C-alpha positions as CSV (number, residue, x, y, z in Angstrom):
1,M,47.6,20.0,25.7
2,A,44.0,20.7,26.6
3,S,43.4,22.5,29.9
4,L,40.9,21.5,32.5
5,R,38.6,24.3,31.4
6,D,38.7,23.1,27.8
7,I,37.8,19.5,28.8
8,R,35.0,20.7,31.0
9,K,33.6,22.8,28.1
10,R,33.8,19.8,25.9
11,V,32.0,17.5,28.4
12,K,29.3,20.2,28.7
13,S,28.8,20.4,25.0
14,V,28.7,16.6,24.5
15,K,26.1,16.4,27.3
16,S,24.0,18.9,25.5
17,I,24.3,17.0,22.3
18,K,23.3,13.8,24.1
19,Q,20.2,15.4,25.5
20,I,19.2,16.4,21.9
21,T,19.8,13.0,20.4
22,Y,18.1,11.2,23.3
23,A,15.0,13.5,22.9
24,M,15.0,12.8,19.1
25,K,15.2,9.1,19.8
26,M,12.2,9.2,22.2
27,V,10.1,11.3,19.8
28,S,10.8,8.9,17.0
29,A,10.0,5.9,19.3
30,A,6.7,7.6,20.2
31,R,5.7,8.1,16.6
32,I,6.8,4.8,15.1
33,K,4.0,2.8,16.7
34,R,1.4,5.1,15.1
35,A,3.2,4.8,11.8
36,Q,3.3,1.0,12.0
37,N,-0.4,0.9,12.7
38,A,-1.1,3.2,9.7
39,I,0.8,0.8,7.4
40,L,-1.1,-2.2,8.7
41,S,-4.4,-0.5,8.2
42,S,-3.6,0.6,4.7
43,R,-2.1,-2.6,3.3
44,P,-5.3,-4.7,3.1
45,F,-7.1,-2.0,1.1
46,A,-4.2,-1.5,-1.2
47,V,-3.8,-5.2,-1.8
48,K,-7.6,-5.7,-2.4
49,M,-7.7,-2.8,-4.8
50,E,-4.8,-4.1,-6.7
51,G,-6.5,-7.5,-7.0
52,L,-9.7,-5.9,-8.2
53,I,-7.8,-3.9,-10.9
54,F,-6.0,-7.1,-11.9
55,D,-9.3,-9.0,-12.3
56,L,-11.0,-6.2,-14.2
57,Y,-8.0,-5.8,-16.5
58,T,-7.9,-9.6,-17.2
59,E,-11.6,-9.6,-17.9
60,M,-11.6,-6.7,-20.3
61,E,-8.5,-7.8,-22.1
62,L,-10.8,-10.4,-23.6
63,E,-13.5,-7.8,-24.5
64,G,-11.7,-5.3,-26.7
65,F,-10.1,-3.3,-23.9
66,E,-8.2,-1.1,-26.4
67,R,-11.4,0.9,-26.9
68,S,-11.4,2.1,-23.3
69,S,-9.8,5.4,-22.2
70,A,-8.2,3.5,-19.3
71,Y,-6.1,1.5,-21.7
72,A,-3.6,4.3,-21.8
73,L,-2.5,3.5,-18.3
74,F,-1.8,-0.1,-19.1
75,A,-0.3,-0.1,-22.6
76,D,3.4,0.1,-23.4
77,R,4.6,3.1,-25.4
78,P,7.4,1.9,-27.7
79,R,7.7,5.3,-29.4
80,A,8.0,7.3,-26.2
81,T,11.6,8.4,-25.3
82,A,11.2,10.2,-22.0
83,A,11.1,8.5,-18.5
84,G,9.5,9.6,-15.2
85,L,10.7,9.0,-11.7
86,V,8.9,9.4,-8.3
87,L,11.6,9.8,-5.7
88,V,10.4,9.5,-2.1
89,A,13.0,10.6,0.5
90,G,12.9,12.3,3.8
91,D,12.6,16.0,4.7
92,K,15.3,15.9,7.4
93,G,18.6,14.3,8.1
94,L,19.9,12.6,11.3
95,C,18.5,9.3,10.3
96,G,21.6,7.3,9.4
97,S,21.9,6.0,5.9
98,F,18.2,6.3,5.2
99,N,18.5,9.1,2.6
100,S,22.0,8.3,1.3
101,N,21.2,4.8,0.3
102,L,18.0,6.0,-1.4
103,L,19.8,8.7,-3.3
104,K,22.5,6.2,-4.4
105,S,19.7,4.1,-5.9
106,A,18.2,7.1,-7.6
107,A,21.7,8.1,-9.0
108,A,22.0,4.6,-10.5
109,W,18.6,4.9,-12.2
110,L,19.5,8.3,-13.6
111,T,22.8,6.9,-14.9
112,E,21.0,4.0,-16.6
113,N,18.6,6.5,-18.3
114,R,21.3,9.0,-19.3
115,G,20.6,10.5,-22.7
116,R,16.8,10.5,-22.2
117,K,14.5,13.3,-21.2
118,L,13.8,12.7,-17.5
119,Y,11.0,14.0,-15.4
120,V,11.2,13.7,-11.6
121,I,8.5,14.1,-9.0
122,C,10.3,14.8,-5.7
123,V,8.8,13.9,-2.4
124,G,10.8,15.1,0.6
125,R,13.2,18.0,0.8
126,K,16.3,15.7,0.5
127,S,15.1,14.3,-2.9
128,R,14.4,17.8,-4.2
129,D,17.8,19.2,-3.1
130,F,19.6,16.1,-4.6
131,I,17.9,16.5,-8.0
132,K,18.6,20.3,-8.1
133,R,22.3,19.7,-7.5
134,L,22.7,17.4,-10.5
135,K,24.4,18.7,-13.6
136,G,24.9,17.3,-17.1
137,L,21.5,15.5,-17.4
138,D,18.3,16.5,-19.2
139,L,16.3,16.7,-16.0
140,E,13.1,18.5,-15.1
141,I,11.3,18.5,-11.8
142,S,7.7,18.2,-12.8
143,A,6.3,18.4,-9.2
144,E,7.6,18.5,-5.7
145,M,6.1,17.8,-2.2
146,V,8.1,18.8,0.9
147,G,7.2,19.1,4.5
148,V,4.7,16.2,4.6
149,F,6.7,13.9,7.0
150,P,6.0,12.7,9.7
151,K,2.3,13.6,9.3
152,V,1.4,11.9,6.0
153,G,-2.3,11.9,5.1
154,Y,-4.3,10.5,2.2
155,V,-4.6,14.0,0.9
156,H,-0.9,14.0,0.2
157,A,-1.2,10.7,-1.7
158,D,-4.1,12.1,-3.7
159,I,-2.1,15.2,-4.7
160,L,0.8,13.0,-5.6
161,A,-1.4,10.6,-7.7
162,G,-2.7,13.6,-9.6
163,S,0.9,14.7,-10.3
164,V,1.8,11.2,-11.5
165,L,-1.2,10.9,-13.8
166,K,-0.5,14.4,-15.2
167,L,3.1,13.4,-15.9
168,F,2.1,10.1,-17.6
169,S,-0.5,11.9,-19.7
170,R,2.4,13.3,-21.7
171,S,2.8,11.1,-24.8
172,E,6.6,11.3,-24.7
173,V,6.7,9.6,-21.2
174,A,7.2,5.9,-21.7
175,S,7.2,4.9,-18.0
176,V,7.1,6.1,-14.4
177,T,9.4,4.4,-11.9
178,L,9.0,4.6,-8.1
179,I,12.0,4.6,-5.7
180,Y,11.4,4.6,-1.9
181,N,12.3,3.0,1.4
182,E,10.1,0.1,2.5
183,F,9.7,-0.5,6.3
184,K,10.6,-4.1,7.1
185,S,11.4,-4.0,10.8
186,M,12.6,-1.6,13.4
187,L,16.2,-2.4,12.3
188,T,15.8,-2.9,8.6
189,Q,14.7,-0.8,5.7
190,R,14.7,-2.0,2.1
191,I,15.2,0.2,-1.0
192,V,12.4,-0.5,-3.4
193,R,12.6,0.3,-7.1
194,E,9.5,-0.7,-9.1
195,A,7.6,0.3,-12.2
196,L,4.5,2.3,-11.3
197,L,3.2,3.0,-14.8
198,P,2.3,1.5,-17.2
199,L,0.2,-0.6,-14.9
200,R,0.3,-3.7,-17.0
201,H,3.8,-4.6,-15.9
202,H,3.2,-3.7,-12.2
203,I,0.1,-5.8,-11.9
204,L,0.9,-8.8,-14.0
205,E,4.3,-9.2,-12.4
206,N,2.7,-9.4,-9.0
207,P,1.1,-12.8,-8.5
208,A,-0.5,-11.6,-5.2
209,A,-2.6,-9.2,-7.2
210,A,-4.8,-11.9,-8.6
211,G,-8.2,-12.0,-7.0
212,G,-11.2,-14.0,-8.0
213,N,-13.1,-14.6,-11.2
214,L,-15.5,-11.8,-12.1
215,R,-17.3,-13.5,-15.0
216,D,-20.2,-14.6,-12.7
217,F,-20.9,-11.0,-11.8
218,D,-23.0,-8.3,-13.5
219,F,-21.6,-4.7,-13.2
220,E,-23.4,-1.5,-12.9
221,P,-21.9,0.7,-14.3
222,E,-20.1,-1.5,-16.9
223,K,-16.6,-2.7,-16.4
224,H,-14.9,-0.1,-18.5
225,T,-16.6,2.8,-16.6
226,L,-15.8,1.1,-13.2
227,L,-12.2,0.6,-14.1
228,E,-11.8,4.2,-15.3
229,A,-13.2,5.4,-11.9
230,L,-11.1,3.0,-9.9
231,L,-7.7,3.6,-11.5
232,P,-7.0,7.0,-9.9
233,R,-8.1,5.6,-6.5
234,H,-5.9,2.6,-7.0
235,I,-2.8,4.7,-7.8
236,G,-3.7,7.0,-4.8
237,A,-4.0,3.9,-2.5
238,Q,-0.6,2.5,-3.7
239,L,1.1,5.9,-3.3
240,Y,-0.5,6.3,0.2
241,R,1.0,3.0,1.2
242,V,4.4,4.0,-0.2
243,L,4.3,7.3,1.8
244,L,3.4,5.5,5.0
245,E,6.2,2.9,4.4
246,S,8.8,5.6,3.8
247,Q,7.5,7.5,6.9
248,A,7.8,4.5,9.2
249,A,11.2,3.6,7.7
250,E,12.5,7.1,8.3
251,L,11.3,7.1,11.9
252,A,12.9,3.7,12.6
253,A,16.2,4.8,11.0
254,R,16.2,8.0,13.0
255,M,15.5,6.2,16.2
256,N,18.3,3.8,15.7
257,A,20.7,6.5,14.6
258,M,19.9,8.7,17.6
259,E,20.2,5.7,20.0
260,A,23.7,5.0,18.6
261,A,24.6,8.7,18.8
262,S,23.4,8.8,22.5
263,K,25.5,5.7,23.3
264,N,28.6,7.2,21.6
265,A,28.1,10.5,23.5
266,S,27.9,8.6,26.8
267,E,31.1,6.8,26.0
268,L,32.8,10.0,25.0
269,I,31.6,11.7,28.2
270,D,33.0,8.8,30.3
271,G,36.4,9.1,28.5
272,L,36.6,12.8,28.9
273,T,35.6,12.6,32.6
274,L,38.3,10.0,33.1
275,K,40.9,12.2,31.4
276,L,39.7,15.2,33.5
277,N,40.1,13.3,36.7
278,K,43.6,12.1,35.7
279,M,44.6,15.6,35.0
280,R,43.3,16.9,38.2
281,Q,45.0,14.1,40.1
282,A,48.3,14.8,38.4
283,M,47.9,18.5,39.2
284,I,47.2,17.8,42.9
285,T,50.2,15.4,43.0
286,T,52.4,18.0,41.5
287,E,51.2,20.6,44.0
288,L,51.8,18.2,46.9
289,N,55.3,17.5,45.7
290,E,56.0,21.2,45.5
291,I,54.7,21.8,49.0
292,V,56.7,18.9,50.4
293,S,59.8,20.0,48.6
294,G,59.4,23.5,49.9
295,A,58.9,22.3,53.4
296,E,62.0,20.2,53.3
297,A,64.0,23.1,51.9
298,L,62.8,25.4,54.7
299,G,63.4,22.7,57.3
300,G,66.9,22.1,56.0
């Protein structure tokens, strides 16, 4: 049976843990607003850029687009056998099921593509550690980016876009898939798994990407040159939005997890305090009974 000293030590340790979890909750709550504003600021540009790429691609598909060097990012590669994956996870834990659900989705994708040469771009320390632990798959980490959360900048997206384009420049890579957590609300995050490259599937399967008709416009430089210049920026803008979504989702998940941990710690402290008081009361009652019994014995 635990002594009073043991219970007091446990109460003290639980209070210390509660202080840490509460502080982490408040830090995440302070950062989440800025992360939400960053998402709202980046979404219009990313959507408009996607619409412009869609329009240019639709126009040039009628004008012998196959002659353009940008065509390689849109065309299917039926003879390619390898596959690429961009896995965006967190750098730290203590955020509930944020990382575990994401890694389960990544494991499902890896299982589906078993038997192929797989190239993985890891964003976040958790994704890198997960991939390095895997055995029995023909896996290669082509690039990694750790320590970028929770201070993501466009420079990180630009570096990541360069790594993605370098990976897809390999003729044996048929496609590049993106897996990340999308921020829906303070209580909800959604695992997103979508094809990033080739762009043809990503753009044509998204009706919201359609913009206006460009046939009434004259272009300087010409459409092919414009599209070739816009594509790296388009991929960078989409990846920047993805990094911001993942960052906000992680902060929200950590805030909720730390709030639940603080609540559980409070309940545990209350239970231990009640147990401590009962033990003290029992000890005092026992001592009083011994004193009364001793007094009666002396009086008798």
